C-alpha positions as CSV (number, residue, x, y, z in Angstrom):
1,M,97.4,75.5,75.2
2,N,99.2,78.6,76.6
3,L,101.1,80.7,74.0
4,V,104.0,80.9,76.5
5,E,105.0,78.4,79.1
6,A,108.0,79.3,81.3
7,I,108.6,76.8,84.2
8,H,110.9,77.4,87.1
9,L,113.3,79.7,85.3
10,S,116.5,80.6,87.1
11,K,119.6,82.6,86.0
12,F,122.8,83.3,87.9
13,F,125.4,86.0,87.2
14,G,128.2,84.9,89.5
15,T,126.7,84.9,93.0
16,T,123.8,87.1,91.9
17,H,120.5,85.2,91.5
18,A,119.0,87.5,88.8
19,V,116.0,85.3,88.1
20,D,114.9,82.9,90.8
21,D,112.3,80.2,90.1
22,V,110.1,82.2,87.8
23,S,107.1,80.6,86.1
24,L,104.8,82.3,83.6
25,R,101.9,81.1,81.6
26,I,100.6,83.6,78.9
27,K,97.4,83.0,76.9
28,S,96.8,84.1,73.3
29,G,95.6,87.7,73.2
30,E,96.8,88.5,76.7
31,I,98.8,91.6,77.8
32,Y,101.0,90.6,80.7
33,G,102.8,93.3,82.7
34,L,106.1,92.7,84.5
35,V,106.7,95.4,87.1
36,G,109.3,95.9,89.8
37,S,112.1,98.1,90.9
38,D,115.4,98.5,89.0
39,G,117.4,95.2,89.3
40,A,114.3,93.1,90.1
41,G,115.0,90.8,87.2
42,K,112.5,92.0,84.5
43,T,115.0,92.5,81.7
44,T,116.8,89.2,82.4
45,T,113.4,87.4,82.4
46,M,112.6,88.9,79.0
47,R,116.0,87.8,77.6
48,L,115.4,84.3,78.8
49,L,112.0,84.2,77.2
50,V,113.4,85.3,73.8
51,G,116.4,83.0,74.0
52,A,119.0,85.7,74.2
53,L,120.2,84.2,77.4
54,L,120.6,80.5,78.4
55,Q,118.8,79.7,81.6
56,D,120.6,77.9,84.4
57,A,117.4,76.0,85.2
58,G,113.9,75.7,84.0
59,E,112.2,75.5,80.6
60,V,110.6,77.9,78.1
61,S,108.3,77.1,75.2
62,V,106.7,79.6,72.8
63,C,103.8,78.4,70.6
64,G,104.7,74.9,71.6
65,Y,108.4,75.2,70.6
66,D,111.2,74.8,73.2
67,I,113.2,78.0,73.1
68,Q,116.5,76.1,73.4
69,K,115.9,72.9,71.5
70,Q,113.8,74.5,68.7
71,S,115.2,78.0,68.9
72,E,114.6,79.0,65.2
73,Q,110.9,77.9,65.3
74,A,110.3,79.6,68.6
75,R,112.0,82.8,67.7
76,S,110.1,83.0,64.4
77,Q,107.0,83.5,66.6
78,I,108.5,86.4,68.6
79,G,108.9,90.1,68.1
80,Y,111.3,91.7,70.6
81,L,111.7,95.4,71.4
82,S,114.7,95.9,73.7
83,Q,115.0,98.6,76.3
84,R,117.6,100.4,74.3
85,F,117.1,101.6,70.7
86,S,118.7,98.9,68.5
87,M,118.0,100.2,65.0
88,Y,120.8,101.4,62.7
89,E,120.8,105.2,62.9
90,D,122.4,105.8,59.6
91,L,119.7,103.8,57.7
92,T,116.3,105.2,56.9
93,V,113.1,104.0,58.5
94,L,112.3,101.7,55.5
95,E,115.9,100.4,55.2
96,N,115.9,99.4,58.9
97,I,112.7,97.4,58.5
98,R,114.0,95.8,55.2
99,F,117.2,94.7,57.0
100,F,115.4,93.0,59.9
101,A,112.8,91.5,57.5
102,E,115.5,90.0,55.1
103,V,117.5,88.7,58.1
104,R,114.4,86.7,59.0
105,G,114.1,85.3,55.5
106,L,111.4,87.5,53.9
107,S,111.6,88.3,50.2
108,Q,110.8,91.8,48.9
109,T,107.4,90.7,47.7
110,E,106.7,89.7,51.3
111,W,108.3,92.4,53.4
112,L,107.6,95.5,51.3
113,P,103.7,95.5,51.4
114,R,103.8,94.3,54.9
115,S,106.2,97.1,55.9
116,M,104.0,99.8,54.4
117,E,101.0,98.4,56.2
118,I,102.8,98.4,59.5
119,L,104.4,101.9,59.0
120,E,100.9,103.3,58.4
121,F,99.6,101.5,61.4
122,V,102.3,103.0,63.7
123,G,102.1,106.5,62.0
124,L,105.5,106.4,60.3
125,D,104.4,106.0,56.7
126,K,105.3,109.7,55.9
127,F,108.8,109.2,57.3
128,I,110.1,106.2,55.4
129,D,113.1,108.1,53.9
130,R,114.1,109.7,57.2
131,R,117.3,108.3,58.9
132,A,116.6,106.6,62.2
133,G,119.1,108.8,64.0
134,Q,117.0,111.8,63.1
135,L,113.8,110.5,64.7
136,S,112.4,111.7,68.0
137,G,112.4,109.3,71.0
138,G,108.8,108.3,70.5
139,M,109.3,107.8,66.7
140,K,112.3,105.5,67.4
141,Q,110.1,103.3,69.7
142,K,107.5,103.1,67.0
143,L,110.2,102.1,64.4
144,G,111.3,99.4,66.8
145,L,107.7,98.2,67.2
146,A,107.3,98.2,63.4
147,S,110.5,96.1,62.9
148,A,109.3,93.7,65.5
149,L,106.0,93.3,63.7
150,V,107.2,92.8,60.2
151,T,107.4,88.9,60.5
152,R,103.8,88.7,62.0
153,P,104.9,87.5,65.4
154,R,102.4,85.8,67.8
155,L,104.3,87.1,70.8
156,L,105.6,90.6,71.4
157,L,108.2,91.1,74.2
158,L,108.4,94.9,75.0
159,D,111.1,95.8,77.5
160,E,110.1,99.2,79.0
161,P,109.2,100.6,75.6
162,T,107.9,104.0,76.8
163,T,110.6,104.9,79.2
164,G,111.9,108.4,78.5
165,V,109.1,109.5,76.1
166,D,106.5,112.1,76.7
167,P,103.0,111.2,78.1
168,V,101.3,111.8,74.7
169,T,103.7,109.4,73.0
170,R,103.2,106.9,75.8
171,Q,99.4,107.0,75.2
172,D,99.8,106.6,71.4
173,F,102.1,103.7,71.9
174,W,99.7,101.9,74.2
175,Q,96.8,102.5,71.7
176,L,98.9,100.6,69.1
177,V,99.5,97.7,71.6
178,I,95.8,97.5,72.4
179,K,94.9,97.5,68.8
180,L,97.4,94.7,68.1
181,V,95.9,92.5,70.8
182,S,92.2,93.2,70.1
183,A,92.3,93.1,66.3
184,P,91.3,89.8,64.7
185,R,94.4,87.9,63.6
186,S,94.6,87.3,59.9
187,D,96.0,84.0,58.6
188,P,98.5,85.1,56.0
189,P,100.6,82.7,53.9
190,P,103.4,81.4,56.0
191,I,106.8,83.1,55.8
192,T,109.2,80.8,54.0
193,G,111.1,78.5,56.3
194,Q,109.5,80.0,59.5
195,N,105.8,79.5,60.1
196,E,105.2,76.2,58.4
197,G,103.8,73.5,60.5
198,L,102.5,75.1,63.7
199,P,102.1,72.3,66.3
200,L,98.8,70.5,66.1
201,G,96.1,72.1,68.1
202,Q,97.8,75.5,68.1
203,D,95.2,78.2,67.6
204,R,95.8,81.3,65.5
205,G,94.4,83.8,68.0
206,G,95.5,87.3,68.7
207,V,99.0,88.6,69.5
208,S,100.1,88.2,73.1
209,V,102.2,90.9,74.7
210,I,104.6,90.7,77.7
211,I,105.6,94.2,78.7
212,S,107.9,95.4,81.4
213,T,107.1,98.9,82.7
214,P,107.9,101.2,85.6
215,Y,104.6,103.0,85.2
216,M,101.7,101.8,87.2
217,D,99.1,103.5,84.9
218,E,100.5,101.3,82.1
219,A,100.4,98.2,84.4
220,S,96.7,99.0,85.0
221,R,96.1,98.4,81.2
222,C,97.4,94.8,81.4
223,H,95.1,91.8,81.7
224,R,97.5,90.4,84.4
225,V,100.4,91.8,86.3
226,G,103.4,90.1,87.9
227,F,105.4,92.0,90.6
228,M,109.1,91.1,90.6
229,K,111.4,91.5,93.5
230,Q,114.9,90.1,93.8
231,G,114.4,87.8,90.8
232,R,111.1,86.3,92.0
233,I,107.5,87.0,91.1
234,I,106.0,87.8,94.5
235,A,102.5,88.6,93.4
236,E,100.5,87.9,90.2
237,D,96.9,88.7,89.4
238,T,94.6,91.1,87.6
239,P,95.1,94.8,88.4
240,S,91.7,95.0,90.1
241,N,92.4,91.9,92.2
242,L,95.8,93.3,93.3
243,R,94.2,96.5,94.3
244,T,91.8,94.7,96.6
245,R,94.7,93.7,98.8
246,L,94.6,97.2,100.4
247,N,90.8,97.7,100.4
248,G,89.9,100.1,103.3
249,R,93.5,100.7,104.2
250,V,94.5,103.8,102.3
251,L,93.7,107.3,103.4
252,E,94.2,110.5,101.3
253,L,95.6,113.4,103.4
254,R,95.8,117.0,102.2
255,G,96.9,120.1,104.0
256,N,99.9,122.3,104.9
257,P,102.8,122.1,105.5
258,I,103.0,118.7,103.9
259,N,106.1,117.8,105.9
260,V,104.3,118.3,109.2
261,L,101.4,116.2,108.0
262,R,103.8,113.4,106.9
263,H,105.6,113.5,110.2
264,V,102.4,113.4,112.3
265,A,100.9,110.6,110.3
266,H,104.1,108.5,110.6
267,Q,103.9,108.9,114.4
268,D,100.4,107.3,114.6
269,A,100.6,103.7,115.9
270,D,98.2,102.4,113.4
271,V,99.9,103.9,110.3
272,E,102.2,101.6,108.4
273,D,103.5,104.0,105.7
274,V,103.1,107.5,104.3
275,A,103.8,108.2,100.6
276,A,103.7,111.4,98.7
277,F,101.4,111.5,95.6
278,G,101.8,115.0,94.1
279,D,100.4,117.6,96.6
280,K,98.8,115.0,98.8
281,L,99.8,112.0,100.9
282,H,98.6,108.4,100.8
283,V,98.5,107.0,104.4
284,R,98.5,103.2,104.6
285,V,96.9,102.0,107.9
286,R,96.6,98.6,109.6
287,E,93.7,96.5,108.6
288,G,90.4,97.6,110.3
289,R,92.0,100.8,111.8
290,S,91.0,103.4,109.2
291,D,88.1,104.9,111.2
292,L,90.3,105.3,114.3
293,V,93.1,107.0,112.4
294,I,90.6,109.4,110.7
295,K,89.3,110.4,114.2
296,R,92.7,110.9,115.7
297,L,94.8,112.6,113.0
298,P,92.9,116.0,112.8
299,A,93.7,116.8,116.5
300,E,97.3,115.5,116.2
301,I,97.9,117.6,113.1
302,K,96.4,120.7,114.7
303,S,98.5,120.3,117.9
304,A,101.6,120.0,115.7
305,G,100.9,123.3,113.9
306,G,99.6,121.8,110.7
307,E,96.5,122.6,108.7
308,L,94.3,119.8,107.6
309,T,92.1,120.4,104.5
310,E,91.0,116.8,103.7
311,L,91.3,113.3,105.2
312,R,89.3,110.5,103.7
313,A,89.4,106.8,102.8
314,I,90.0,106.2,99.1
315,P,90.3,103.1,96.8
316,S,93.9,101.8,96.6
317,T,95.9,102.2,93.5
318,L,98.5,99.9,91.9
319,E,101.1,102.5,93.1
320,D,100.0,101.7,96.7
321,V,100.3,98.0,96.1
322,F,103.7,98.5,94.4
323,I,105.0,100.4,97.5
324,V,103.9,97.7,99.8
325,L,105.5,94.9,97.7
326,S,108.7,96.9,97.2
327,D,109.2,97.3,101.0
328,P,112.5,95.6,102.0
329,I,110.9,94.1,105.0
330,Q,108.1,92.4,103.0
């Protein structure tokens, strides 16, 4: 049985179709990435999955519990880290975790040892008396993760958890997520009133993670990725399978001035798009036309006054796929 079953979810805000017939099936121990442009529907989908919003159509079950009909049982299986920092800034690190633990019904004998274990895991054990408002951006995200983990959830929903933090902190945060998913799941005594009586046949495998992210390097770490556009999932597969969609169709172009190279490449009849990647360009060509473009472009660039230093076929990246799928005409 899948840990998460979301079938034909839809959500309207007035005339805006924020989520349009979205279906998701997430297995135990899986990291699933939701990616898409701003306004694609990622956050609304997250809120439907956690039960913070009521869907206009469709069904959601978490660990076999219907999120609307059995909301308490379903939510007891979920840890949620919202896009915005939602801790109390005037409380200390430990006081924040205590608050969220006791709201969920944990006694001090349950939450205190669990909290210390989690704070050590996320690297905040030396900051338990620091007020949350005095933490750095990365430390705040780690505190949010610690608070989400205190009830031993089976599903973590992380809504753009690393946006606005530095690359090192992003790397540290992902190492924590990977450890959570890959570590053997212990089978602790049930939390009073919450974890008793999992449905028959429900396994007690690893934590599953659904994460929304604007970073394609993070999407590459997921087991599966769903691309959202205008409220719909328009592509879903493993990162490697998604990249194969553009096999043999991406060229790397280097030279000077880069604006001349971009203009010349755009003019070629077999070029579909040109995108800047740092100091180089990725040129997407029509299927089966790479060799022809590689033969033509050097002379075209030279006649336009440009200097070509490198032109070669390269494996496509998730960024290339994302650009294709985000195209308004697709």
